[in-house]
C-alpha positions in Angstrom: 60.9 62.2 176.0 61.0 61.7 179.8 59.3 58.3 179.4 61.9 57.3 176.7 64.7 58.4 179.0 63.3 56.5 182.0 63.1 53.3 179.9 66.5 53.6 178.1 68.8 55.7 180.3 71.1 52.8 181.1 71.5 51.8 177.5 72.0 55.4 176.4 74.6 56.1 179.1 76.5 53.0 178.1 76.4 53.9 174.4 77.7 57.4 175.2 80.7 55.9 177.0 81.2 53.4 174.2 81.2 56.2 171.6 83.7 58.2 173.6 86.0 55.2 173.5 85.4 54.6 169.9 85.7 58.3 168.9 89.0 58.9 170.6 90.7 55.7 169.2 89.9 56.8 165.6 91.6 60.2 166.1 94.3 58.9 168.3 95.5 56.2 165.9 95.8 58.7 163.1 98.0 61.0 165.3 100.0 58.1 166.8 100.6 56.6 163.3 102.3 59.8 162.3 104.5 59.8 165.4 105.5 56.2 164.6 106.3 57.2 161.0 103.7 55.0 159.4 103.2 56.0 155.7 99.9 57.4 154.5 99.2 54.2 152.6 99.8 52.1 155.7 97.5 54.3 157.8 94.8 54.0 155.1 95.0 50.2 155.3 94.7 50.4 159.1 91.7 52.6 158.9 90.1 50.6 156.1 90.4 47.4 158.2 87.9 48.8 160.7 85.1 48.9 158.1 86.0 45.5 156.7 85.6 44.1 160.3 82.4 46.1 160.8 80.8 44.6 157.7 81.9 41.1 158.8 80.4 41.7 162.2 77.0 42.4 160.8 77.0 38.8 159.5 78.6 37.0 162.5 76.8 38.7 165.3 73.3 37.2 164.7 74.9 33.8 164.5 76.7 34.3 167.8 73.6 35.7 169.6 71.7 32.7 168.3 74.2 30.3 169.9 74.9 31.9 173.3 72.5 34.8 173.8 72.7 38.6 173.9 74.3 39.1 177.2 77.3 36.8 176.6 77.9 38.2 173.2 77.7 41.8 174.5 80.1 41.1 177.4 82.6 39.1 175.2 82.8 41.8 172.5 83.1 44.5 175.1 86.1 42.7 176.7 87.8 42.3 173.3 87.4 46.0 172.6 88.9 47.0 175.9 91.8 44.6 175.4 92.5 45.8 171.8 92.7 49.4 172.9 95.6 48.5 175.2 97.4 46.5 172.5 97.7 49.3 170.0 100.5 51.1 171.8 102.1 47.9 172.9 102.9 46.7 169.3 103.4 49.6 166.9 103.6 47.7 163.7 101.3 48.5 160.7 100.3 44.9 160.0 99.4 44.4 163.7 97.3 47.5 163.8 95.5 46.3 160.6 94.5 43.1 162.3 93.5 44.9 165.6 91.4 47.4 163.7 89.6 44.7 161.8 88.7 43.0 165.1 87.8 46.4 166.6 85.3 46.9 163.7 83.8 43.5 164.1 83.4 44.0 167.8 81.8 47.4 167.5 79.4 46.1 164.8 78.3 43.4 167.2 78.0 45.8 170.1 75.8 48.1 168.0 73.5 45.2 166.9 73.1 44.1 170.5 72.6 47.5 171.9 70.1 48.5 169.2 68.2 45.3 169.9 67.7 46.4 173.4 66.8 50.0 172.4 64.2 48.7 170.0 62.8 46.3 172.7 62.6 49.1 175.3 60.5 51.5 173.1 57.0 51.4 171.8 55.9 52.4 168.3 54.7 55.7 169.6 58.0 56.8 171.1 60.4 55.0 168.7 61.2 58.2 166.8 62.2 60.0 170.0 64.3 57.1 171.0 66.2 57.1 167.7 66.8 60.8 168.0 68.2 60.4 171.5 70.3 57.5 170.3 71.8 59.6 167.5 72.4 62.5 169.8 74.2 60.2 172.3 76.4 58.7 169.5 77.4 62.1 168.1 77.8 63.6 171.5 80.1 60.8 172.6 82.3 61.2 169.5 82.5 65.0 169.9 83.3 64.6 173.6 86.1 62.2 172.8 88.0 64.8 170.9 88.3 66.9 174.0 90.1 64.0 175.7 92.8 64.1 173.0 94.2 67.3 174.5 94.6 65.8 178.0 97.5 63.5 177.3 100.5 62.7 175.1 99.5 60.7 172.1 103.0 59.1 172.0 102.4 57.5 175.4 99.9 55.0 176.9 97.5 57.1 178.9 95.3 58.1 176.0 94.9 54.4 175.1 94.2 53.4 178.7 91.4 56.0 179.1 89.1 54.7 176.3 89.8 51.1 177.4 88.5 52.0 180.9 85.5 53.9 179.5 84.5 51.0 177.3 84.8 48.6 180.3 82.6 50.9 182.3 80.1 51.3 179.5 78.8 47.8 179.8 78.0 48.0 183.6 74.7 50.1 183.2 73.7 48.0 180.2 74.3 44.6 181.5 72.8 45.4 184.9 69.7 46.9 183.4 66.5 45.0 184.0 65.4 45.5 180.4 64.7 42.1 178.8 66.5 41.0 175.7 64.4 41.0 172.5 63.0 38.4 170.2 63.2 38.5 166.5 61.2 37.0 163.6 62.4 35.8 160.3 62.8 38.6 157.7 62.0 38.6 154.1 65.1 38.5 151.9 65.8 41.0 149.1 68.7 40.9 146.6 70.8 43.9 145.7 69.4 43.8 142.2 65.8 43.9 143.4 66.5 46.9 145.6 68.4 48.7 142.8 65.3 48.3 140.6 63.1 49.8 143.2 65.4 52.6 144.5 68.6 53.0 142.4 69.5 56.4 143.9 69.4 55.0 147.4 71.7 52.1 146.4 74.2 54.4 144.6 74.0 56.9 147.4 74.5 54.4 150.2 77.6 53.0 148.4 79.1 56.5 147.8 78.3 57.7 151.3 80.2 54.7 152.7 83.3 56.0 151.0 82.7 59.5 152.2 82.0 58.5 155.8 85.0 56.2 156.1 87.3 59.0 154.7 85.9 61.4 157.3 86.0 58.9 160.2 89.2 57.1 159.3 91.4 59.7 157.6 90.5 63.1 159.1 93.2 62.8 161.8 95.7 61.6 159.2 94.9 64.6 157.0 95.4 66.9 160.1 98.8 65.4 160.7 99.8 65.9 157.0 98.5 69.5 157.0 100.7 70.3 160.0 97.9 70.7 162.6 98.6 70.2 166.3 96.8 67.7 168.4 94.2 70.2 169.7 93.6 71.5 166.2 93.1 67.9 164.8 90.7 67.2 167.7 88.7 70.4 166.9 88.7 69.5 163.2 87.3 66.0 163.8 84.8 67.4 166.3 83.5 69.9 163.8 82.6 67.1 161.4 80.2 65.5 164.0 78.9 68.8 165.3 77.9 69.7 161.8 76.1 66.3 161.4 74.3 66.8 164.7 73.2 70.4 164.1 72.1 70.0 160.5 70.4 66.6 160.9 67.1 68.0 162.3 66.5 70.9 159.9 67.2 68.7 157.0 64.9 66.1 158.4 62.2 68.7 158.8 62.5 69.6 155.1 62.6 66.0 154.1 59.0 65.4 155.2 57.8 68.5 153.3 59.4 68.4 149.9 60.7 66.2 147.1 63.4 64.1 148.8 65.4 63.8 145.6 65.6 67.6 145.3 66.7 67.8 148.9 69.3 65.2 148.4 70.8 67.2 145.6 70.8 70.4 147.8 72.5 68.6 150.7 75.1 67.1 148.3 75.8 70.7 147.0 76.4 71.8 150.6 78.9 69.1 151.0 80.7 70.1 147.8 80.8 73.7 149.0 82.5 72.4 152.2 85.2 70.5 150.2 85.8 73.7 148.1 86.3 75.7 151.3 88.8 73.1 152.5 90.7 73.1 149.2 90.9 76.9 148.8 92.9 77.3 152.0 92.3 80.2 154.5 93.9 78.6 157.5 92.5 76.6 160.4 89.2 78.6 160.6 88.4 77.6 157.0 89.1 74.0 157.8 86.6 74.1 160.6 84.0 75.6 158.3 84.8 72.9 155.8 84.5 70.1 158.3 81.2 71.4 159.6 79.7 71.6 156.1 81.0 68.2 154.9 80.0 66.5 158.1 76.7 68.3 158.2 75.9 67.0 154.7 77.2 63.5 154.9 75.4 62.4 158.1 71.9 63.6 157.1 72.4 62.3 153.6 72.4 58.7 154.8 69.1 59.2 156.5 67.7 60.8 153.4 68.7 57.9 151.0 67.3 55.4 153.5 64.0 57.3 153.8 63.9 57.7 150.0 64.3 53.9 149.5 61.5 53.2 152.1 59.1 55.4 150.0 59.1 52.7 147.4 59.0 49.7 149.7 56.3 47.8 151.5 56.8 47.3 155.2 57.6 43.6 154.7 60.4 44.5 152.3 62.1 47.0 154.5 64.1 44.6 156.7 65.7 42.9 153.7 66.3 46.3 152.0 68.0 47.7 155.1 70.5 44.8 155.0 71.3 45.5 151.4 71.8 49.3 152.1 74.2 48.5 154.9 76.0 46.0 152.7 76.5 48.6 150.0 77.5 51.2 152.5 80.0 48.8 154.0 81.6 47.9 150.7 82.0 51.6 149.9 83.5 52.2 153.4 86.2 49.5 153.0 87.6 51.3 149.9 87.3 54.8 151.2 90.4 55.1 153.4 92.6 53.3 150.9 91.6 55.5 148.0 91.9 58.6 150.2 95.4 57.6 151.3 96.4 57.0 147.7 95.2 60.4 146.7 96.8 62.1 149.6 100.2 60.5 148.7 99.9 61.9 145.2 98.2 65.3 145.8 99.2 66.0 149.3 96.8 66.7 152.2 94.3 68.2 149.7 93.7 64.8 148.3 91.5 64.2 151.4 89.0 66.8 150.1 89.4 65.9 146.4 88.4 62.3 147.1 85.3 63.4 149.1 84.4 65.9 146.4 84.7 63.3 143.7 82.2 61.0 145.4 79.8 63.8 146.1 80.0 64.9 142.5 79.1 61.4 141.2 76.2 61.4 143.6 75.1 64.8 142.4 75.2 63.9 138.8 73.4 60.6 139.3 70.8 62.2 141.4 70.2 64.8 138.8 69.8 62.1 136.2 67.4 60.1 138.3 65.2 63.2 138.9 64.1 62.9 135.3 63.5 59.2 135.2 60.3 59.1 137.2 58.0 61.4 139.2 58.7 61.7 142.9 56.0 60.8 145.4 54.3 63.7 147.1 55.3 64.5 150.6 51.9 63.3 151.9 52.6 59.8 150.4 56.1 59.4 151.9 57.1 58.1 155.3 58.8 60.2 158.0 62.5 61.0 158.1 64.4 59.5 161.0 67.9 60.6 162.1 70.3 57.7 161.3 74.0 57.6 161.8 76.3 56.0 159.2 77.2 53.4 161.8 73.6 52.2 162.2 72.8 48.5 161.9 69.8 46.9 160.1 67.9 47.0 163.4 67.9 50.8 163.5 67.1 51.1 159.8 64.1 48.8 160.4 63.0 50.8 163.4 63.3 54.1 161.5 61.2 52.7 158.7 58.2 51.8 160.9 55.8 54.6 161.5 54.0 55.1 164.8 51.0 53.1 163.6 53.0 50.3 162.1 54.1 47.0 163.7 57.9 46.8 163.2 58.9 43.5 161.5 61.0 41.6 163.9 60.0 43.8 166.9 58.8 42.2 170.1 55.1 42.0 170.6 53.0 41.9 173.8 53.2 38.2 173.6 57.0 38.0 173.4 58.7 36.2 176.3 60.9 38.2 178.6 63.7 36.2 177.0 66.3 34.2 178.6 69.7 33.2 177.6 68.5 30.4 175.4 66.2 32.4 173.1 66.9 32.1 169.4 67.6 34.9 167.0 66.8 34.4 163.4 69.6 35.6 161.1 69.3 38.6 158.9 69.3 37.4 155.3 72.7 37.8 153.8 73.2 40.3 150.9 72.8 38.8 147.5 75.0 40.1 144.7 
């Protein structure tokens, strides 16, 4: 662990500051939108735009890196994020926010691809699992810490928008000044969505549904809080509980994942999430909402790692990069519709529509998972790969790194013969998803 920190501290510090900036803007926009009298539907479009941009960024970033190199792309996207954060309170129109959020999603997607490239390059096969765990903890910790900043200013003013802008600007200093060389990549083997569905249908369906669940949690939790009459501090605590649950439950669920039938564990975790939505719908005041957020967030985040690990159980190492691109594509498509459908249900059912939507997606996943458990026997735990903690914002690079075991060579990872890389190195594009 100490060795991993010594190699990657600059990157991890930078990512922590980035996640603080990203975490506060998601909550802040939901609160500020209510102050500006945006309708629930308008806010759902604003939140959905982030995930549309995020999916687009996963296609564009490899092309940009290939043309101008990692450092220039990283710096350019970071500058755009910092500028966009300042523009939100300057022009408080829904259509402007939709455009800005789409660019925000594109930029953060590119930032994640570039940062995860460096993380992968800075770790060996032996300590990659520890590095991924630290990366996940840093991401979750940054988002949780961001909620505390919400209580330090007035969401109707400018200060809370300036603070994340400054943090994002500062985040790039330790990363860009690090001596860690930029990575090289190899061409990956393409895989279509249909091919992956034939190999791991539960993972495909699960990835799509979890995209909707996550985007509802990440994009609409603060909007729900405003509709439910929560104060700024309560909304911040509610959002924080979602990520604290994901952080705490990720590791015990991962421990069980390597020791039992993963399909059965997926069903159990989905059931925990459904219990969380039931607690939220039954009422009981703010403490019940915190319990609900903890359970739903604690289920949703580990579930994504589970469906990725389950897919890898049926894939060869050469197939994993192409499959990871498809899983992210399905997750992104589901995420784009999540806020819109959540907003539609909240307009018709009130604040409870937030939990109804999440419960509906988890119910579909539970039913389909139960059906799939009778379709073929599960591999024994001794035949499966290891579970790795993966956030729902992970790019294909992290999914590929998680799939490679300590004795495997990661497809696309740098080798001992890789050049230390200069600005002119080329990056092979990830294969685009095929319908």
